[in-house]
C-alpha positions in Angstrom: 14.0 -12.5 -13.4 15.7 -14.3 -10.6 15.4 -11.5 -8.1 12.5 -12.2 -5.8 11.9 -8.5 -5.1 11.6 -7.6 -8.8 7.9 -8.0 -8.9 7.3 -6.9 -5.3 5.0 -3.9 -4.9 6.8 -0.6 -4.1 3.9 0.8 -2.1 0.9 -0.4 0.0 -2.5 1.3 -0.1 -4.7 1.9 3.0 -8.1 3.3 3.6 -7.9 5.5 6.7 -11.0 6.6 8.6 -10.8 8.9 11.7 -7.9 11.0 12.9 -5.0 10.7 15.4 -5.2 7.9 17.9 -8.7 7.0 16.7 -7.7 6.4 13.1 -8.5 3.1 11.6 -6.1 1.8 8.9 -7.4 -0.9 6.5 -5.0 -2.5 4.0 -6.8 -2.3 0.6 -4.1 -2.9 -2.0 -0.7 -2.4 -3.4 1.1 -0.2 -6.0 4.0 -0.6 -8.4 6.0 2.2 -9.9 5.5 2.3 -13.7 8.5 1.6 -16.0 8.9 5.2 -17.0 8.8 6.3 -13.3 6.1 8.8 -13.9 3.2 7.0 -12.2 1.9 4.0 -10.4 -0.1 0.8 -11.3 -2.6 0.1 -8.5 -4.1 -3.3 -7.5 -7.1 -2.8 -5.2 -8.8 -5.5 -3.1 -11.4 -3.0 -2.0 -12.7 0.4 -3.1 -13.5 2.7 -0.1 -16.6 4.8 -0.1 -15.5 7.0 2.8 -12.3 8.1 4.6 -9.1 8.6 2.6 -6.6 6.5 0.6 -3.0 6.7 1.9 -0.1 5.2 -0.1 2.9 4.3 1.9 6.3 3.0 0.7 6.5 -0.8 1.2 9.4 -1.3 3.6 10.5 -4.1 6.0 8.7 -2.4 8.9 5.3 -2.8 7.3 6.1 -6.5 6.5 7.1 -7.1 10.1 3.8 -5.5 11.4 1.7 -7.6 9.1 3.4 -10.8 10.2 2.9 -10.1 13.9 
């Protein structure tokens, strides 16, 4: 495929510990929508043992934050 976004992950995964202003978000992986649209394929760089995993849509705002 020539489209550079074709293989781009649709979501990012974060481990979140704490709440509110004290929450700590750690980027732990990415996710792609499956071909049938009924699930996700996850690629994790870390497996958290505490906190919670949050999956967020991968949009240009996240990319801008990461590059800053």
